[in-house]
C-alpha positions as CSV (number, residue, x, y, z in Angstrom):
1,M,-20.0,36.1,73.8
2,Y,-21.2,34.6,77.1
3,K,-23.0,36.4,79.8
4,T,-19.9,38.0,81.4
5,G,-18.9,39.5,78.0
6,H,-22.4,40.8,77.4
7,Y,-22.6,42.4,80.8
8,G,-19.3,44.1,80.2
9,A,-20.3,45.3,76.8
10,A,-23.5,46.8,78.2
11,L,-21.5,48.6,80.8
12,L,-19.0,49.8,78.3
13,L,-21.7,51.2,76.1
14,Y,-23.8,52.6,78.9
15,A,-21.0,54.2,81.0
16,P,-20.6,57.4,79.0
17,V,-24.4,57.9,78.8
18,G,-24.7,57.2,82.5
19,Y,-22.0,59.7,83.2
20,L,-24.1,62.4,81.5
21,L,-27.3,61.3,83.1
22,L,-25.8,61.6,86.6
23,S,-26.0,65.4,86.3
24,V,-29.6,65.2,85.3
25,D,-30.9,62.6,87.7
26,P,-28.6,60.1,89.5
27,G,-31.5,57.7,90.2
28,L,-32.3,57.4,86.5
29,A,-28.7,57.0,85.7
30,V,-28.4,54.0,88.0
31,L,-31.7,52.6,86.9
32,G,-30.6,52.9,83.3
33,G,-27.3,51.1,84.0
34,L,-29.1,48.3,85.8
35,G,-31.7,48.1,83.0
36,S,-29.0,47.9,80.3
37,V,-27.2,45.1,82.0
38,A,-30.4,43.3,82.9
39,F,-31.7,43.3,79.3
40,S,-28.3,42.8,77.6
41,R,-28.9,39.0,77.2
42,V,-32.4,39.2,75.8
43,P,-31.2,38.3,72.3
44,D,-29.9,35.0,73.6
45,Y,-33.3,34.0,74.7
46,D,-33.6,32.6,71.2
47,L,-31.7,29.6,72.6
48,R,-34.8,28.8,74.7
49,V,-37.5,29.2,72.0
50,P,-38.0,26.2,69.7
51,G,-38.0,27.1,66.0
52,I,-36.0,30.2,66.3
53,Q,-32.4,30.0,65.1
54,H,-29.6,31.3,67.5
55,R,-28.2,34.5,66.2
56,G,-31.0,34.9,63.8
57,V,-33.8,37.4,64.0
58,T,-33.0,38.3,67.7
59,H,-29.6,39.5,66.6
60,T,-30.7,42.2,64.1
61,L,-31.3,45.9,64.0
62,L,-35.0,45.2,63.5
63,F,-35.1,43.3,66.8
64,L,-33.2,46.2,68.4
65,G,-35.9,48.6,67.2
66,V,-38.8,46.4,68.4
67,V,-37.3,45.9,71.9
68,T,-36.5,49.6,72.2
69,A,-40.1,50.6,71.2
70,V,-41.6,48.0,73.6
71,L,-39.4,49.3,76.5
72,S,-40.1,52.9,75.7
73,G,-43.8,52.3,75.4
74,A,-44.0,50.3,78.6
75,C,-42.1,53.0,80.5
76,L,-44.5,55.6,79.1
77,V,-47.5,53.6,80.2
78,F,-46.1,53.1,83.7
79,A,-44.6,56.6,84.2
80,E,-47.7,57.9,85.9
81,Q,-47.8,55.0,88.3
82,F,-44.1,55.6,89.2
83,G,-44.7,59.4,89.5
84,T,-42.1,60.3,86.9
85,D,-42.0,62.5,83.9
86,P,-43.5,60.5,81.0
87,T,-41.1,61.8,78.4
88,L,-38.0,61.3,80.5
89,T,-39.2,57.8,81.5
90,A,-40.0,56.7,78.0
91,G,-36.7,58.2,76.9
92,L,-34.9,56.1,79.5
93,G,-36.8,53.0,78.3
94,A,-35.6,53.7,74.7
95,L,-32.1,54.3,76.0
96,V,-32.0,51.0,77.8
97,G,-33.3,49.2,74.7
98,V,-30.7,50.6,72.4
99,V,-27.8,50.1,74.9
100,A,-28.8,46.6,76.0
101,I,-29.6,45.1,72.6
102,G,-27.0,47.3,70.8
103,S,-24.2,46.2,73.1
104,H,-25.2,42.5,72.6
105,L,-25.1,42.9,68.9
106,L,-21.7,44.6,69.0
107,A,-20.2,42.0,71.4
108,D,-21.4,39.1,69.1
109,A,-20.0,40.9,66.1
110,L,-16.6,40.4,67.7
111,T,-17.0,36.7,67.1
112,P,-16.3,34.7,63.9
113,S,-20.1,33.8,63.7
114,G,-21.1,37.4,63.6
115,V,-24.6,38.8,63.5
116,P,-27.1,39.3,60.6
117,L,-27.7,43.0,61.4
118,L,-29.6,43.9,58.3
119,W,-32.0,40.9,58.2
120,P,-34.6,40.7,56.5
121,L,-33.0,43.1,53.9
122,S,-29.8,41.1,53.8
123,S,-28.6,37.7,55.2
124,R,-25.0,39.0,55.4
125,R,-23.4,38.4,58.7
126,F,-21.2,41.2,60.2
127,S,-18.1,40.1,62.1
128,V,-14.7,41.4,63.0
129,S,-13.7,38.0,64.2
130,V,-11.7,39.1,67.2
131,A,-12.4,36.1,69.5
132,T,-14.7,33.2,69.8
133,A,-17.8,33.5,71.9
134,S,-16.4,31.0,74.4
135,N,-13.0,32.8,74.8
136,P,-12.7,33.5,78.6
137,I,-10.1,36.3,78.0
138,A,-12.5,38.1,75.7
139,N,-15.5,37.7,78.0
140,Y,-13.8,38.6,81.2
141,G,-11.9,41.3,79.4
142,L,-15.1,43.0,78.3
143,L,-16.4,42.7,81.8
144,V,-13.3,44.2,83.4
145,L,-13.3,47.1,80.9
146,G,-17.0,47.8,81.4
147,V,-16.7,47.8,85.2
148,A,-13.5,49.9,85.1
149,L,-15.1,52.5,82.8
150,T,-18.2,52.7,84.8
151,V,-16.3,53.1,88.1
152,A,-14.0,55.6,86.6
153,L,-16.7,57.8,85.1
154,G,-18.7,57.5,88.3
155,Y,-15.8,58.7,90.2
156,F,-15.2,61.7,87.8
157,A,-18.9,62.6,88.0
158,G,-18.6,62.8,91.8
159,Q,-15.6,65.1,91.5
160,A,-17.4,67.6,89.2
């Protein structure tokens, strides 16, 4: 998928979690959504790094785990400087990592190329082959669905 598709996929995956977080801390809910969208394209940085194959190691569950651990650890380290609860802040960092990278992997699994989720244990690529990565309908469709779900759940949270 292209960036619009990845942003939409991140919003789709984050919206239900953000809805639940709104009742706990609206600021963290918004921050988590922004972080999820901002980090949703990190796996595609492999396009800019010589020697790393696109949709290789950065499109695996191993990479999801590493990014999640790094974000959670960074949030834990900086929680005191931000004046926030360390456990809650580290948890938000982990949530952002899982949603951002997880949504990217799911969106790319919609394409015929798929993703090698289980690397290095297996080189099998997982794909449901719904649309090509460049398909504008699929990319903008994911974006529209993600924004719509986010707005709808935000509206319903405000009504509760």
